[in-house]
N, C-alpha and C positions, 0 to 999 in steps of 0.2 A: 203622688206617693210612690207609684211604680217607677216613674222617671227618676225620682230622688234615690230610690233603692238601687237602680241600675248605675247611677253616677257613683254612689258609694262603693258598689262592687268593683267598678272600673278603677276607681282610685285605689282600692285595696290591692287589686292585681298589679297596678303600676308600682305601688310601694313595695310589694313583694318582689317584683322583678329587680328594682333598684337595690333592695335588701340583699338578694341573692347574688347580684353582680358585684357587690362591693362598691358601687358608684355612689352609694349613700344618699341621704342619711338613712339610717335604719329606722324601723318602727319602734319607737321608744316603749319600753315596758314589755315587749314580746320576746326579746332575746338579750342576753348579756354578752353575746359573742361579737357584737358590733359587726364591722364589715367583713372581718376574717371569720367566716362561718365554719371553716375547717382548716386543719393544718395544710391540706393540699392547696386550698385557695390562697393561703398566705404564702406558701412556698412558690406557687406560680406567680403571684404578684411580685415577690422578691426577685425572682428570676427576670421577669419583664423589666423591673426597675433596674436590675443590673445591666441589661442590654441598653436601656436609654441613658443610664449614667455613663456607660462606656462610650456611647455615641457623643454625649455632651462633653466627654473628657478627651476627645481626640486632640484638641489643641494643648492638652496636658495641663496647662496652667489653670484650666477651668475645673480641674478635679475637685478642689475643696467645695466650690459652690454646687457642683453636680451632686456630690454626696450629701450635702446639707439639704438640697431640694429633694433628693430621693428619699431621705429619711423623713422629711416633712410629708411627702406623699404617702409613705407607708404608715405614718402616724395617723393621718386622716383616714386611710383605708381600714386600719385596725379599729379605730373609734367609730367607724361607720359614718363619718362625715363625707361630704362631697369631695371627690379626689380626682377631678379630670386631669388628663395629662397636659392640657393647655395651661393649667396653673403651674405645673412643673417647669415648663419652658419659660413661662412669664417670670417665675422666681429666679431662674438662672440668668435671664437677661438683666433683672434688677440687681443681682449680686455680682455681676461679672467684673466690674471695675475693682471692687474691694477684694475679690478673690485672686486677681492676677498676681499681686505681690506674694501672697501665701503660696500660690502655685509655683512661682519662680523660685522662691526659697526652697521649697520641697524638691524641685527638680535639681537645683544646684547642689543641695546636700546629697541627693541620691547619686549624682554624677561623681562627686568627690568620693563617696563611699565605694562606688564601683572601681574608680581609678586606684584608690588605696588598696582595695582587695586584690586587684590585678598585680600591683607592684609588690604586695606582700607575698604573693605566690611565686614571683620571680626571685625574691630575695634582694632586689635592687634597692629597697627602701629600708634603712636601719630602723629596727623596731616596727617594721611594717605591720606585723600581726596586731600588735597593741593599738597602733594608729587606726587600723581598719576597724577593730572592735569599738574604739572610741567614736569614730565617725559614724559607724552603724548605730550605736546607742543614741547619739545626738539626733540622727535622722528619725529613729523610732520615736523618741521623745517629742520631736517637732511634729511628726505625723499624728501622734496621740493628742497633742494640744489642738491640732486642727480638727480632729474628730470630736473632741470635747466641745470645742467652740461651735462646731457644726450642730451639736444637739441644742445649743442655745441661740443659734443664728435665726434671724428674722429678716426677710427682705426689706422691711420698712425701716429697721434700725441699723442694719448693716453689720459688718464684722467687728468693729471696734468694741461695742458693748459685749459681744459674744466672746471676744478674746480676753477682755477684762474679767469675765466670769469664770475663766478656766481654773485659776487657783482655787476659787471657792468650790467649783464642781469637783475638782480632784480631791480637795480636803474633805468634802462632805461624803464622798464615796470612794475611799482608797481601793477597795476590792473591785469596784466597777472600773476604775482607772487601769488597774492591772489587767482586767478582762479586755479592755481596749488595746493595751499593749500586746497581749497574746493574739488578739484578732488581727492586728496589723502585721505582726511577725508572720503569722500563718498565711496571710494574703501574699506577702512578699515571697515567702519560701515556696508556696505552691505555684505562684506565677513563674518563678524561676525554673521550677520543675517542668511546667507545661504552660506556655504563654496564653493559649486560648482560655485557660481557667480564669483569667482576669475578669471575664464578663460575669459569670455567676458569682464570683467572689466579691465583686463590687456590690452586687445585690445583697449578698450576705452581710457585708460590712455596713451597708445602709440600714439593714434590718437590725444589726447589732447596735447601731446608734439610736435605735428606738427601744430595743428590748433591754439593754443594760441599764439606762436610767429608769425605765419603767419598773424594773424588778423590785425596787425599794421606794417607789414613788418619788424619785428624785426629780423626774420630769414634771413640768407643770401641766 
């Protein structure tokens, strides 16, 4: 009986350490806060996620899958499920092929927007200001669609079902879609102001991909 009691105590201590670290899963019934036991823990995890998403996005075309995997990691962390970083990297490798096309499209639109903006400033492009605004709007819409698809992305099913779900996700939560637009615009603007901000901003964007759908129970 004494040995059994010691084993139970040791198991409780191990469960508490996993609970506090956010490595999950949490001890069911003892807390409703899941893995994120405090705003500081969640903030720290989001910043760490931003660093790893930035590292994974160095090839640029991997940005969509890096954000999707980062948001899945934060979802697991918040819910108190096991969320090792090995899973993050494994999911990126699994979604790499499908992400490349989206990443290339986003890069192409961004370059066109930058070029049109530069021409508009010189006055060399007739109607350059309007063209720059239109190009920028298309880029933001495309980026928002990627973010919405990222909330539904699963490494087993890939990007096609996630992209098909975008109209339904946008229609089910128009305000949430608007919040995604605002988030993306802020990320772009603040990065243009100070480039190193891209690292924490990517973490914040990954967190937004979790928080925006969750706020009305849109996420599964």
